[in-house]
C-alpha positions as CSV (number, residue, x, y, z in Angstrom):
1,X,45.1,-24.8,65.8
2,X,45.9,-23.0,69.5
3,X,46.6,-24.1,72.5
4,X,42.8,-23.2,74.0
5,X,39.8,-21.4,73.1
6,X,39.3,-17.7,73.2
7,X,36.5,-17.2,75.6
8,X,36.5,-13.4,76.9
9,X,38.4,-10.6,77.1
10,X,38.6,-9.5,81.4
11,X,38.5,-6.1,82.3
12,X,39.5,-5.6,85.6
13,X,37.2,-2.8,87.4
14,X,36.9,-1.1,90.4
15,X,32.8,-0.2,90.4
16,X,30.9,-2.5,88.3
17,X,27.4,0.1,87.8
18,X,30.4,2.1,86.8
19,X,32.3,-0.2,84.3
20,X,29.3,-1.8,83.2
21,X,28.2,1.6,81.8
22,X,31.9,2.3,80.4
23,X,32.8,-0.5,78.2
24,X,29.2,-0.7,77.2
25,X,28.6,3.1,75.6
26,X,32.1,2.1,73.9
27,X,31.7,-0.9,72.6
28,X,27.9,-0.8,72.4
29,X,27.4,-4.2,74.0
30,X,24.3,-4.3,76.6
31,X,24.8,-5.8,79.8
32,X,24.1,-9.2,80.1
33,X,22.7,-11.2,82.9
34,X,25.6,-12.4,85.5
35,X,25.3,-15.9,87.8
36,X,28.0,-13.8,90.2
37,X,26.5,-10.5,90.6
38,X,28.7,-8.2,92.5
39,X,31.7,-9.8,91.6
40,X,31.4,-10.1,87.7
41,X,29.5,-8.4,84.7
42,X,29.0,-9.8,81.3
43,X,28.6,-7.4,78.1
44,X,27.5,-8.9,74.8
45,X,24.5,-11.2,73.2
46,X,21.7,-12.2,75.5
47,X,20.2,-15.1,73.0
48,X,21.7,-16.6,73.0
49,X,23.8,-16.1,75.4
50,X,27.0,-15.1,74.5
51,X,30.1,-13.0,77.0
52,X,32.2,-10.9,74.6
53,X,33.6,-8.6,77.2
54,X,34.0,-9.7,81.3
55,X,33.9,-7.2,84.0
56,X,35.5,-8.2,87.3
57,X,35.3,-6.1,89.7
58,X,38.4,-6.3,92.1
59,X,39.8,-3.5,95.4
60,X,43.2,-3.0,93.8
61,X,43.6,0.2,92.2
62,X,45.4,1.2,88.2
63,X,48.4,2.0,90.2
64,X,48.3,-1.1,92.3
65,X,47.4,-3.8,89.5
66,X,50.0,-3.7,86.2
67,X,47.8,-5.8,84.6
68,X,44.2,-4.5,84.3
69,X,43.0,-6.6,81.5
70,X,43.6,-10.2,80.2
71,X,41.9,-12.9,77.9
72,X,40.5,-15.8,79.0
73,X,41.0,-19.2,77.0
74,X,39.5,-22.9,77.4
75,X,42.6,-25.4,77.5
76,X,42.4,-27.7,74.8
77,X,44.6,-30.4,76.5
78,X,44.3,-29.2,80.5
79,X,45.4,-26.0,82.1
80,X,49.1,-27.5,82.9
81,X,50.0,-28.7,79.4
82,X,48.6,-25.4,78.7
83,X,50.8,-23.2,81.2
84,X,53.7,-25.1,79.7
85,X,53.3,-24.3,76.5
86,X,52.7,-21.1,76.7
87,X,56.5,-21.1,79.0
88,X,57.8,-22.7,76.0
89,X,56.8,-19.7,73.5
90,X,58.4,-17.1,75.5
91,X,55.2,-16.5,78.6
92,X,56.2,-16.9,82.2
93,X,54.2,-17.5,85.3
94,X,53.0,-14.2,87.1
95,X,52.1,-16.6,89.9
96,X,50.8,-20.0,91.4
97,X,47.8,-21.8,90.1
98,X,45.4,-21.1,93.0
99,X,42.4,-21.9,90.7
100,X,41.1,-23.8,87.4
101,X,42.5,-20.4,85.7
102,X,46.1,-20.0,84.5
103,X,47.9,-16.8,85.3
104,X,50.7,-16.2,82.7
105,X,52.0,-13.5,81.1
106,X,54.1,-13.0,77.7
107,X,57.4,-10.9,77.9
């Protein structure tokens, strides 16, 4: 069993409309409803609703931000325990946890 359940691949974009058009065309996945309009867009299935790709609007440019893509998981045993296990596997903390989302990266 993994540390958590895979939720989605998240891609940082500067313009959600451009990102939606590009990634929908590349993947063949339609844009589906988002409760976070202006901040997140989703590509996937509308019914039953399931995002395959999340587009996250960011202000940083590609040059300013080294990681433009990450995966989201739902930890089975809590975020703190998941982060500890990921570090034990060789990952490290990229920045302090400010929300429910863990920020780790593998070397």
